[in-house]
C-alpha positions as CSV (number, residue, x, y, z in Angstrom):
1,M,0.0,0.0,0.0
2,A,2.9,2.4,0.7
3,G,4.3,1.7,-2.8
4,E,0.9,2.5,-4.3
5,A,0.7,5.7,-2.3
6,L,4.2,6.7,-3.4
7,G,3.3,6.0,-7.0
8,L,0.2,8.2,-6.7
9,F,2.2,11.0,-5.1
10,V,4.8,10.9,-8.0
11,F,1.9,10.9,-10.5
12,A,0.4,14.0,-8.7
13,W,3.7,15.8,-8.7
14,I,4.2,15.1,-12.4
15,A,0.6,16.4,-13.0
16,A,1.5,19.5,-11.1
17,I,4.7,20.1,-13.2
18,V,2.8,19.6,-16.4
19,T,0.1,22.0,-15.2
20,S,2.7,24.5,-14.3
21,F,4.3,24.3,-17.8
22,F,1.0,24.8,-19.6
23,R,-0.3,27.6,-17.5
24,P,2.4,29.4,-15.6
25,G,1.1,31.3,-12.7
26,P,1.8,35.0,-12.0
27,M,4.7,34.1,-9.8
28,A,6.5,32.3,-12.6
29,S,6.7,35.5,-14.6
30,S,8.7,37.4,-12.0
31,P,12.4,37.8,-12.6
32,T,13.4,36.4,-9.2
33,Y,11.5,33.1,-9.8
34,G,14.1,30.3,-9.7
35,A,14.4,26.6,-10.0
36,W,14.0,25.9,-6.3
37,Q,10.8,28.0,-6.1
38,F,9.4,26.1,-9.1
39,I,10.3,22.7,-7.5
40,G,8.8,23.9,-4.2
41,S,5.6,25.2,-5.7
42,T,5.0,22.1,-7.8
43,F,5.8,19.9,-4.9
44,V,3.3,21.5,-2.7
45,T,0.6,21.5,-5.4
46,G,1.3,17.8,-6.1
47,L,1.2,17.0,-2.4
48,E,-2.2,18.8,-2.1
49,C,-3.6,16.9,-5.1
50,F,-2.3,13.6,-3.7
51,V,-3.7,14.2,-0.3
52,F,-7.1,15.2,-1.5
53,G,-7.2,12.3,-4.0
54,Y,-6.1,9.8,-1.4
55,V,-8.6,11.1,1.2
56,L,-11.5,11.2,-1.2
57,S,-10.9,7.8,-2.6
58,R,-10.7,6.4,1.0
59,F,-13.8,8.4,2.1
60,F,-15.8,6.8,-0.7
61,K,-14.3,3.4,0.2
62,Q,-13.1,3.1,-3.4
63,F,-9.4,3.1,-2.9
64,K,-8.5,1.8,-6.2
65,T,-5.6,3.2,-8.1
66,G,-7.8,4.2,-11.0
67,C,-10.2,6.2,-8.7
68,A,-7.3,8.0,-7.1
69,F,-5.8,8.8,-10.5
70,V,-9.0,10.3,-11.7
71,I,-9.4,12.4,-8.6
72,I,-5.8,13.6,-8.9
73,L,-6.3,14.6,-12.5
74,F,-9.5,16.4,-11.6
75,F,-7.6,18.5,-9.0
76,A,-4.8,19.2,-11.4
77,Y,-7.4,20.4,-13.8
78,L,-8.8,22.7,-11.2
79,V,-5.3,24.1,-10.5
80,W,-4.9,24.7,-14.3
81,A,-8.3,26.3,-14.6
82,G,-7.6,28.6,-11.7
83,R,-4.6,30.1,-13.5
84,H,-6.5,31.4,-16.5
85,P,-6.1,35.2,-17.0
86,V,-9.3,37.0,-16.4
């Protein structure tokens, strides 16, 4: 179960990185934005997506890898949609 959770976290972090590349946030456009800040922000976003996906899949008693993947992708989409310029 720990291996599955680690795999889901890595998937969530990759989804956060891809989301960050497709829709860079306002922080990414500043001149002082460096590699460590990018890694830190995507790590936190990936961790949030993983935690919410894991908790929701456990709450609905459907802790299957596919269910957690779908929930993580949904939260990654919400992060991407929240970065649209108004």
